[in-house]
C-alpha positions as CSV (number, residue, x, y, z in Angstrom):
1,X,-61.5,-34.5,26.3
2,X,-61.5,-33.6,22.6
3,X,-65.1,-34.8,22.4
4,X,-66.2,-32.6,25.3
5,X,-64.4,-29.6,23.7
6,X,-66.0,-30.3,20.3
7,X,-69.5,-30.3,21.8
8,X,-68.8,-27.2,23.9
9,X,-67.7,-25.4,20.8
10,X,-70.9,-26.3,19.0
11,X,-72.9,-24.8,21.9
12,X,-71.0,-21.6,21.5
13,X,-71.2,-21.4,17.7
14,X,-74.8,-22.5,17.2
15,X,-76.2,-18.9,17.5
16,X,-73.4,-17.7,15.2
17,X,-74.4,-20.4,12.7
18,X,-78.0,-19.1,12.6
19,X,-76.6,-15.6,12.1
20,X,-74.5,-16.8,9.2
21,X,-77.6,-18.4,7.6
22,X,-79.4,-15.1,7.8
23,X,-76.5,-13.3,6.3
24,X,-76.2,-15.7,3.5
25,X,-79.9,-15.5,2.9
26,X,-79.4,-12.0,1.6
27,X,-78.0,-13.6,-1.6
28,X,-79.8,-16.9,-1.5
29,X,-83.2,-16.7,0.3
30,X,-83.3,-20.5,1.0
31,X,-80.9,-20.1,3.9
32,X,-83.5,-18.4,6.0
33,X,-86.1,-21.2,5.4
34,X,-86.6,-24.3,7.6
35,X,-84.1,-23.1,10.2
36,X,-85.9,-25.3,12.8
37,X,-84.8,-28.4,10.9
38,X,-81.2,-27.5,11.6
39,X,-82.0,-28.0,15.3
40,X,-83.8,-31.4,14.7
41,X,-87.3,-29.9,14.6
42,X,-88.6,-31.6,11.4
43,X,-91.9,-33.3,10.8
44,X,-90.6,-36.8,11.2
45,X,-92.6,-40.0,10.4
46,X,-96.1,-40.8,11.5
47,X,-96.1,-43.1,14.5
48,X,-97.9,-45.8,12.5
49,X,-95.4,-45.7,9.7
50,X,-93.6,-49.1,9.8
51,X,-91.9,-48.9,6.4
52,X,-88.1,-49.2,6.7
53,X,-86.5,-45.7,6.2
54,X,-83.3,-45.3,4.3
55,X,-81.8,-42.0,5.2
56,X,-79.3,-40.5,2.7
57,X,-77.3,-37.4,3.6
58,X,-76.0,-35.4,0.5
59,X,-74.6,-32.1,1.7
60,X,-75.0,-30.0,-1.5
61,X,-75.7,-30.2,-5.3
62,X,-72.9,-32.5,-6.3
63,X,-73.5,-35.1,-3.7
64,X,-77.3,-34.9,-4.4
65,X,-76.8,-35.6,-8.0
66,X,-74.3,-38.4,-7.3
67,X,-76.8,-40.1,-5.1
68,X,-79.5,-40.2,-7.8
69,X,-78.6,-43.6,-9.4
70,X,-78.2,-45.0,-5.9
71,X,-81.5,-43.8,-4.6
72,X,-83.3,-45.0,-7.7
73,X,-81.7,-48.4,-7.4
74,X,-82.6,-48.7,-3.7
75,X,-86.2,-47.8,-4.3
76,X,-86.4,-50.4,-7.1
77,X,-84.8,-53.1,-5.0
78,X,-86.9,-52.3,-1.9
79,X,-90.2,-50.8,-3.0
80,X,-91.5,-51.2,0.5
81,X,-88.9,-48.7,1.9
82,X,-89.0,-45.0,2.1
83,X,-86.1,-42.6,1.5
84,X,-85.3,-39.5,3.5
85,X,-82.8,-37.1,1.9
86,X,-81.0,-34.6,4.0
87,X,-78.8,-31.6,3.0
88,X,-76.9,-28.7,4.4
89,X,-77.5,-26.2,1.5
90,X,-80.6,-24.8,-0.2
91,X,-78.9,-25.7,-3.5
92,X,-78.8,-29.3,-2.5
93,X,-82.4,-29.3,-1.3
94,X,-83.6,-27.6,-4.5
95,X,-81.7,-30.2,-6.6
96,X,-83.3,-33.0,-4.5
97,X,-86.8,-31.6,-5.2
98,X,-86.0,-31.3,-8.9
99,X,-84.7,-34.9,-9.2
100,X,-87.0,-36.8,-6.9
101,X,-90.2,-34.7,-6.4
102,X,-92.5,-36.5,-3.9
103,X,-90.7,-39.8,-4.2
104,X,-88.5,-38.9,-1.2
105,X,-88.9,-37.2,2.1
106,X,-86.5,-34.3,2.7
107,X,-85.2,-32.0,5.5
108,X,-82.0,-30.3,6.6
109,X,-79.5,-32.3,8.7
110,X,-79.4,-30.9,12.2
111,X,-76.3,-29.2,13.6
112,X,-74.0,-31.6,15.4
113,X,-75.3,-31.1,18.9
114,X,-76.4,-34.2,21.0
115,X,-79.9,-33.1,21.7
116,X,-80.6,-32.0,18.1
117,X,-79.2,-35.2,16.6
118,X,-81.3,-37.3,19.0
119,X,-84.4,-35.3,18.2
120,X,-83.8,-36.0,14.5
121,X,-83.1,-39.7,14.9
122,X,-86.2,-40.2,17.2
123,X,-88.4,-38.3,14.8
124,X,-87.4,-40.2,11.7
125,X,-86.4,-43.6,13.1
126,X,-84.1,-44.6,10.1
127,X,-83.3,-48.2,9.6
128,X,-80.1,-47.3,7.7
129,X,-78.1,-44.1,7.3
130,X,-75.9,-43.3,4.3
131,X,-73.4,-40.4,4.4
132,X,-72.2,-39.5,0.9
133,X,-68.5,-39.0,0.2
134,X,-66.8,-36.9,2.9
135,X,-69.3,-35.6,5.5
136,X,-68.0,-36.7,8.9
137,X,-70.0,-35.4,12.0
138,X,-68.6,-36.9,15.3
139,X,-71.8,-36.4,17.4
140,X,-74.0,-37.8,14.6
141,X,-71.8,-40.9,14.3
142,X,-71.8,-41.4,18.1
143,X,-75.5,-41.0,18.5
144,X,-76.2,-43.4,15.6
145,X,-74.1,-46.0,17.2
146,X,-75.9,-45.5,20.6
147,X,-79.3,-45.8,18.9
148,X,-78.2,-48.8,16.8
149,X,-78.7,-47.1,13.5
150,X,-76.2,-48.6,10.9
151,X,-74.3,-45.7,9.4
152,X,-72.4,-46.2,6.1
153,X,-69.9,-43.8,4.6
154,X,-70.9,-44.2,0.9
155,X,-68.9,-43.3,-2.2
156,X,-66.2,-42.4,0.3
157,X,-63.2,-40.4,-0.6
158,X,-60.2,-39.2,1.4
159,X,-57.7,-36.9,-0.2
160,X,-54.1,-36.8,0.9
161,X,-54.6,-33.3,2.3
162,X,-57.7,-34.3,4.3
163,X,-55.9,-37.4,5.6
164,X,-53.0,-35.3,6.9
165,X,-55.4,-32.9,8.7
166,X,-57.5,-35.7,10.2
167,X,-54.4,-37.6,11.3
168,X,-53.4,-34.7,13.6
169,X,-56.2,-35.7,16.1
170,X,-54.9,-39.2,16.6
171,X,-57.1,-41.4,18.7
172,X,-60.1,-39.1,18.5
173,X,-60.0,-39.5,14.7
174,X,-59.9,-43.3,14.9
175,X,-62.9,-43.3,17.3
176,X,-64.9,-41.2,14.8
177,X,-64.1,-43.2,11.7
178,X,-64.5,-46.4,13.7
179,X,-68.0,-45.5,14.4
180,X,-69.2,-46.2,10.8
181,X,-70.8,-49.6,10.3
182,X,-69.3,-49.9,6.8
183,X,-67.2,-47.7,4.6
184,X,-67.6,-48.0,0.8
185,X,-64.6,-46.3,-0.8
186,X,-64.2,-45.0,-4.3
187,X,-60.6,-46.2,-4.9
188,X,-57.9,-48.2,-3.2
189,X,-56.0,-45.0,-2.3
190,X,-59.1,-43.7,-0.5
191,X,-59.6,-47.1,1.2
192,X,-56.0,-47.1,2.5
193,X,-56.2,-43.7,4.0
194,X,-59.6,-44.4,5.6
195,X,-58.3,-47.7,7.2
196,X,-55.3,-45.7,8.6
197,X,-57.8,-43.3,10.1
198,X,-59.6,-46.1,12.0
199,X,-62.4,-47.1,9.7
200,X,-63.6,-50.6,9.8
201,X,-65.0,-52.9,7.1
202,X,-63.7,-50.9,4.2
203,X,-64.6,-52.0,0.7
204,X,-63.6,-50.5,-2.6
205,X,-66.7,-50.3,-4.9
206,X,-65.9,-47.5,-7.3
207,X,-67.3,-44.0,-7.9
208,X,-71.1,-43.6,-8.1
209,X,-70.7,-40.5,-10.2
210,X,-69.8,-42.7,-13.2
211,X,-73.4,-44.1,-13.1
212,X,-75.0,-40.7,-13.4
213,X,-76.9,-40.5,-16.7
214,X,-77.5,-37.2,-18.5
215,X,-81.1,-37.3,-19.7
216,X,-81.6,-37.5,-23.4
217,X,-83.8,-34.4,-23.3
218,X,-81.0,-32.5,-21.7
219,X,-78.5,-33.6,-24.4
220,X,-81.1,-32.6,-27.0
221,X,-81.5,-29.1,-25.4
222,X,-77.7,-28.6,-25.6
223,X,-77.6,-29.8,-29.2
224,X,-80.3,-27.3,-30.0
225,X,-78.3,-24.5,-28.4
226,X,-75.3,-25.5,-30.4
227,X,-77.3,-25.1,-33.6
228,X,-78.4,-21.7,-32.4
229,X,-74.8,-20.6,-31.9
230,X,-74.0,-21.2,-35.5
231,X,-70.5,-22.3,-36.7
232,X,-68.5,-20.4,-34.1
233,X,-66.1,-22.2,-31.8
234,X,-67.6,-22.8,-28.3
235,X,-66.1,-23.7,-24.9
236,X,-67.6,-24.0,-21.5
237,X,-66.0,-23.1,-18.2
238,X,-68.1,-25.2,-15.8
239,X,-68.5,-24.9,-12.0
240,X,-66.2,-22.0,-11.6
241,X,-65.5,-20.7,-8.1
242,X,-64.9,-17.2,-6.7
243,X,-61.6,-15.8,-8.1
244,X,-61.5,-18.2,-11.0
245,X,-63.8,-16.3,-13.4
246,X,-61.2,-13.5,-13.7
247,X,-58.6,-16.1,-14.7
248,X,-61.0,-17.8,-17.2
249,X,-61.7,-14.3,-18.7
250,X,-57.9,-13.8,-19.0
251,X,-57.6,-17.1,-20.9
252,X,-60.5,-16.1,-23.1
253,X,-58.8,-12.7,-23.9
254,X,-55.6,-14.5,-24.8
255,X,-57.4,-16.9,-27.1
256,X,-56.6,-16.2,-30.8
257,X,-59.7,-18.0,-32.2
258,X,-62.0,-15.9,-34.4
259,X,-65.6,-15.3,-33.0
260,X,-65.2,-17.8,-30.1
261,X,-68.0,-18.1,-27.6
262,X,-67.5,-18.8,-23.9
263,X,-70.2,-20.3,-21.8
264,X,-69.4,-19.4,-18.2
265,X,-71.2,-21.4,-15.5
266,X,-70.5,-20.4,-11.9
267,X,-70.9,-23.2,-9.3
268,X,-72.9,-21.1,-6.8
269,X,-76.2,-19.5,-7.9
270,X,-75.9,-16.6,-5.5
271,X,-72.8,-15.4,-7.5
272,X,-74.6,-15.1,-10.9
273,X,-75.1,-11.3,-10.6
274,X,-71.5,-10.8,-9.4
275,X,-70.1,-12.8,-12.3
276,X,-72.3,-10.9,-14.8
277,X,-70.9,-7.6,-13.4
278,X,-67.4,-9.0,-13.8
279,X,-68.0,-9.9,-17.5
280,X,-69.4,-6.5,-18.2
281,X,-66.5,-4.8,-16.4
282,X,-64.1,-6.6,-18.8
283,X,-66.0,-5.0,-21.7
284,X,-67.4,-8.3,-23.0
285,X,-70.9,-8.6,-24.4
286,X,-72.9,-11.0,-22.3
287,X,-76.2,-12.8,-22.5
288,X,-77.8,-14.8,-19.7
289,X,-79.2,-18.3,-20.2
290,X,-82.3,-17.2,-18.1
291,X,-83.2,-14.6,-20.8
292,X,-82.1,-16.5,-23.9
293,X,-83.1,-19.9,-25.3
294,X,-85.9,-20.3,-22.8
295,X,-88.4,-21.6,-25.4
296,X,-89.3,-25.1,-24.6
297,X,-88.1,-27.8,-26.9
298,X,-91.0,-29.1,-28.7
299,X,-90.8,-32.7,-29.8
300,X,-88.6,-32.8,-32.9
301,X,-88.1,-29.0,-33.0
302,X,-85.4,-26.8,-31.8
303,X,-87.7,-23.8,-31.1
304,X,-84.8,-21.5,-30.1
305,X,-83.8,-18.2,-31.7
306,X,-80.2,-17.8,-32.8
307,X,-77.8,-16.4,-30.2
308,X,-76.9,-12.8,-31.4
309,X,-73.6,-12.7,-33.1
310,X,-72.3,-9.9,-30.9
311,X,-72.6,-12.0,-27.7
312,X,-69.2,-13.2,-26.6
313,X,-70.1,-14.8,-23.2
314,X,-73.2,-16.7,-22.3
315,X,-73.7,-16.8,-18.6
316,X,-75.1,-20.1,-17.4
317,X,-77.4,-18.8,-14.8
318,X,-79.7,-21.9,-14.6
319,X,-79.9,-25.0,-12.4
320,X,-79.9,-28.6,-13.6
321,X,-78.6,-27.9,-17.1
322,X,-74.9,-28.7,-16.8
323,X,-75.3,-31.6,-19.2
324,X,-76.8,-29.3,-21.8
325,X,-73.9,-26.9,-21.5
326,X,-71.5,-29.7,-22.1
327,X,-73.5,-30.9,-25.1
328,X,-73.4,-27.4,-26.6
329,X,-69.6,-27.0,-26.3
330,X,-66.7,-28.2,-28.3
331,X,-64.4,-28.2,-25.3
332,X,-65.0,-28.1,-21.5
333,X,-62.9,-26.6,-18.8
334,X,-63.8,-27.9,-15.2
335,X,-63.6,-25.2,-12.5
336,X,-62.5,-25.3,-8.9
337,X,-59.1,-26.3,-10.2
338,X,-57.2,-23.1,-11.2
339,X,-57.1,-22.1,-7.5
340,X,-56.4,-24.5,-4.6
341,X,-60.1,-25.5,-4.2
342,X,-59.9,-29.2,-4.9
343,X,-61.5,-29.3,-8.3
344,X,-65.0,-30.4,-9.4
345,X,-66.5,-33.5,-11.0
346,X,-65.2,-34.1,-14.5
347,X,-67.1,-37.3,-15.1
348,X,-70.3,-35.7,-16.4
349,X,-68.4,-33.8,-19.1
350,X,-66.6,-37.0,-20.1
351,X,-69.8,-39.0,-20.3
352,X,-71.3,-36.4,-22.7
353,X,-68.2,-37.0,-24.9
354,X,-66.6,-33.6,-24.8
355,X,-62.8,-33.1,-24.5
356,X,-61.8,-31.8,-21.0
357,X,-59.3,-29.4,-19.7
358,X,-58.7,-29.1,-15.9
359,X,-56.3,-27.1,-13.7
360,X,-53.7,-28.4,-11.3
361,X,-55.7,-28.3,-8.0
362,X,-57.7,-31.5,-8.1
363,X,-57.1,-33.0,-4.6
364,X,-60.8,-33.9,-4.2
365,X,-60.8,-35.8,-7.5
366,X,-57.2,-37.1,-7.7
367,X,-58.0,-40.7,-8.9
368,X,-60.6,-39.7,-11.4
369,X,-58.4,-37.0,-12.9
370,X,-55.4,-39.3,-13.1
371,X,-57.4,-42.0,-14.7
372,X,-59.0,-39.6,-17.2
373,X,-55.6,-38.1,-18.1
374,X,-54.2,-41.6,-18.7
375,X,-57.2,-42.5,-20.8
376,X,-56.5,-39.6,-23.2
377,X,-59.8,-37.9,-22.2
378,X,-58.4,-34.9,-20.2
379,X,-55.5,-32.5,-20.4
380,X,-54.3,-31.0,-17.2
381,X,-53.0,-27.4,-17.3
382,X,-51.1,-25.4,-14.7
383,X,-52.5,-21.8,-15.0
384,X,-54.7,-19.6,-17.1
385,X,-52.0,-19.0,-19.7
386,X,-51.7,-22.8,-20.2
387,X,-55.5,-23.0,-20.3
388,X,-55.4,-20.5,-23.2
389,X,-52.7,-22.5,-25.1
390,X,-54.6,-25.8,-24.5
391,X,-57.8,-24.3,-25.9
392,X,-55.9,-22.8,-28.9
393,X,-54.3,-26.1,-29.7
394,X,-57.6,-28.1,-29.5
395,X,-59.6,-25.5,-31.5
396,X,-56.9,-25.8,-34.2
397,X,-56.9,-29.6,-34.2
398,X,-60.3,-31.0,-34.9
399,X,-59.1,-34.7,-35.2
400,X,-57.6,-34.4,-31.7
401,X,-60.8,-32.9,-30.3
402,X,-62.8,-35.8,-31.8
403,X,-60.3,-38.4,-30.5
404,X,-60.4,-36.9,-27.0
405,X,-64.2,-36.8,-27.0
406,X,-64.4,-40.5,-27.9
407,X,-61.8,-41.3,-25.3
408,X,-63.8,-39.4,-22.7
409,X,-67.0,-41.2,-23.5
410,X,-65.2,-44.6,-23.4
411,X,-63.5,-43.7,-20.0
412,X,-66.8,-42.8,-18.4
413,X,-68.5,-46.0,-19.7
414,X,-65.6,-48.2,-18.6
415,X,-65.9,-47.2,-14.9
416,X,-69.7,-47.7,-14.5
417,X,-71.2,-50.3,-12.1
418,X,-70.5,-48.9,-8.6
419,X,-74.2,-48.4,-8.0
420,X,-75.1,-52.1,-8.4
421,X,-72.2,-53.1,-6.2
422,X,-73.2,-50.6,-3.5
423,X,-76.8,-51.6,-3.4
424,X,-75.8,-55.2,-3.0
425,X,-73.9,-54.3,0.2
426,X,-76.6,-52.0,1.6
427,X,-79.4,-54.5,1.2
428,X,-77.6,-56.8,3.6
429,X,-77.9,-54.0,6.3
430,X,-81.6,-53.4,5.9
431,X,-84.2,-55.3,8.0
């Protein structure tokens, strides 16, 4: 009965979903493009294409970047195979284009209606499907099972909050999670919750995000920016969400550090103008990354003009440069965590070797945060005032900053290897 109700609801909300795409496209044009793909009307494969197709679904930017080492390893292990990358957001699609170019095929995942999912599966004929992290679509899982497409929940995580919500649906939830051919979990706690929800063949393989490499040229770009900032103290507030920027700016105002520079990087590109207006409203002098430091780094040359001394906030309004922002900073704060939003990935900052501060709301990254705190790489704060005090203490204590940065790099290196373990399992499922 719940399945029938779920499908009926999709029939009702599909027109509203298209309207929502059009409304969102006013801020991010990509939402009005390729709408047909969201109903399974994508190009698909040529009828004579017999290469095994590995389909990877990565909903947005974070999942797309996390999939990079896995996709590269799969293509290296099976050069005869092709990869289809699906997304739900234009940001994820743009990131996929930036990372992989023509090496992979791409389209949007269709809405979870039986006929759209069947159209998608018949057009692409995947030999194996991989769903990254937490995306669970009941109709998609059911149709893959009926069409004998092995579907693997990869790099799977299940927070305590999500587990409580999913448990409310009882048998229906167990049928959904039982539809995955394999579940490859990030941690024992994730695996335990997924098993309780009905998942079968659950294996703990670690977190793929530890295997993400920040390119050397990205690090070099960040180091060049740091030189252009001069000797002033620098901190980055990364992947901030709506409502958090005001709290970050409060912490910045309370900071008693002379001539400090804040690099503020909103998570969603459509909010860049909104955040710029907020910074100006606070009376702070702001520069945009898109209009500063755009000179290409020549080999062995920084090629970047100094940032004007009067600039107090550098707005990170660029894509694909998070590693550079971390490399340019003395301290990193990870957004999505001052408000109950679940947090964002702290692993990339740790891998660059920068000390990290993070807020209390990290239910999407509970294990990684706990491990990083235990390793001495991360300090968890409870609100904006604690964030200000934590920044103050670190800016005043260079040896502690150095020790935390070293601990962060060691923590990230120690947890690598999930990609190789995942590929080993996935190759057994490919024809």
